[in-house]
C-alpha positions in Angstrom: 87.8 115.0 74.5 84.8 115.2 72.2 81.8 113.2 73.3 79.5 111.9 70.5 75.9 111.4 71.5 73.1 109.5 69.7 69.6 108.5 70.5 69.0 104.8 70.9 66.1 102.5 71.5 65.9 99.6 73.9 64.0 96.6 72.7 62.3 94.3 75.3 61.4 90.7 74.8 60.4 87.7 76.9 63.3 85.9 78.5 63.6 82.3 77.6 65.3 79.3 79.2 65.2 79.0 82.9 64.2 82.7 83.5 61.4 83.4 86.0 57.9 83.8 84.6 57.3 87.2 83.2 61.0 88.0 83.0 62.3 90.1 80.1 65.6 90.8 78.4 66.6 94.1 76.9 68.7 94.8 73.9 70.2 97.9 72.5 71.8 98.4 69.1 75.1 100.3 68.9 76.6 102.2 66.0 79.1 100.0 64.2 81.7 102.8 64.1 81.7 102.9 67.9 81.9 99.1 68.2 84.8 99.1 65.7 86.6 101.9 67.5 86.4 100.0 70.8 87.9 97.0 69.1 84.8 94.9 69.7 84.1 93.8 66.2 86.0 90.5 66.6 84.6 87.1 67.3 84.6 87.3 71.1 82.7 90.6 71.4 82.7 90.4 75.2 82.4 93.6 77.2 82.4 94.7 80.8 79.1 96.4 81.9 79.1 98.6 85.0 76.1 100.1 86.7 76.5 102.9 89.3 72.8 103.4 90.1 72.5 106.2 87.5 74.3 105.1 84.3 75.5 102.0 82.5 79.0 102.0 81.2 80.2 99.6 78.5 84.0 99.0 78.0 86.1 96.3 76.3 87.4 93.6 78.6 91.1 94.1 79.2 93.4 91.2 78.7 95.5 90.1 81.7 98.6 91.8 80.1 96.7 95.1 79.5 95.4 95.0 83.1 98.9 94.4 84.5 100.6 97.0 82.3 97.9 99.6 82.9 98.0 99.3 86.7 101.8 99.3 86.8 102.1 102.3 84.6 99.8 104.2 87.0 102.1 103.3 89.9 99.7 100.9 91.6 100.8 98.1 93.9 100.1 94.9 92.1 100.1 91.3 93.4 100.3 88.2 91.2 98.7 85.0 92.5 99.1 81.8 90.5 96.6 79.1 91.7 97.5 75.5 90.9 96.1 72.0 91.1 99.2 69.9 91.3 101.4 71.3 88.5 98.5 72.6 86.4 98.0 76.4 86.5 94.2 76.8 87.0 93.8 80.6 87.7 96.0 83.6 87.3 95.0 86.6 89.5 96.3 90.2 89.4 95.2 92.1 92.5 95.5 95.9 92.5 96.2 96.8 96.1 95.8 100.5 95.3 92.3 100.3 93.8 91.2 97.1 95.7 90.3 95.6 92.3 91.2 92.3 90.7 91.4 90.6 87.3 91.4 86.8 87.0 91.7 84.4 84.2 91.1 80.6 84.3 93.2 78.1 82.4 91.0 75.1 83.1 87.4 74.3 82.2 87.0 72.5 85.5 85.4 75.3 87.5 85.9 73.3 90.8 89.7 73.8 90.4 89.5 77.5 89.7 89.9 80.3 92.4 86.4 81.8 91.9 84.4 79.0 90.3 82.3 80.2 87.4 82.5 83.9 88.4 84.0 85.9 85.5 84.4 89.2 87.3 85.4 88.5 90.9 85.7 91.4 93.3 88.2 92.3 96.0 85.8 90.8 98.6 85.8 87.6 96.6 89.6 87.5 96.7 89.5 87.9 100.5 87.0 85.0 100.8 89.1 82.9 98.5 92.3 83.5 100.5 90.4 82.7 103.7 89.1 79.5 102.3 92.7 78.4 101.7 93.7 79.0 105.4 93.0 77.5 108.7 89.6 78.6 110.0 89.4 81.8 112.2 87.6 79.8 114.9 90.0 76.9 115.0 91.0 75.7 118.5 94.7 76.4 119.1 94.8 79.1 116.4 97.1 81.3 118.4 99.7 78.5 118.7 99.4 77.7 115.0 100.0 81.3 114.0 103.0 81.5 116.4 104.4 78.4 114.8 104.1 80.0 111.4 105.6 83.2 112.6 102.4 85.2 111.9 101.4 87.7 114.6 97.7 87.9 113.9 95.1 86.2 111.7 95.7 87.5 108.3 94.8 85.0 105.4 97.4 86.5 103.1 100.2 86.3 105.7 99.2 82.7 106.4 99.2 81.8 102.7 102.6 83.4 102.2 103.9 80.8 104.7 101.7 77.8 103.7 101.2 78.5 100.0 97.5 77.9 100.7 98.0 74.1 100.8 95.2 72.1 102.4 95.3 68.4 103.5 92.3 67.5 101.4 93.4 68.6 97.9 96.4 69.2 95.7 95.8 72.9 95.2 98.3 75.6 96.2 99.4 79.1 95.1 102.4 81.3 94.5 102.0 84.9 95.5 104.4 87.7 94.6 104.4 91.5 94.5 105.0 93.0 91.1 106.8 96.4 91.1 
């Protein structure tokens, strides 16, 4: 694979809005041929930026279908979680159990009804916290008896949700969880 390199220049300007005093924003112009080749020349233009401490990577944001197909084609274990409020699908989540990575898409503008609120790029840790929020608390009195009644041997939020569908007494939210082969 041939790597094309070019020099670029970062432009700094004062940040506006609610940014802290003295804050700056930075912009970088990209060659139009590169942007077109990545398929970013459309209206959305949204990209995923990654920073590993040494370099910044920019890549197009995959659709849910691209994420699902790509992970399955590499033989990854994938879980699909559909999070509902009543009968309304609010968030679709694909969880890659092999890479411990997730992709989520919201289908409602009401962020209170979504799995991760306003967070656009939730992490594997965020998924764990979300699942635990939809379960009985770890420190609940009588937890052992509750788990036994469910047929769950130890406190595992996913195992509990597979039995309860993540239903809570105080709302109409619930989820369907299935493994995808």
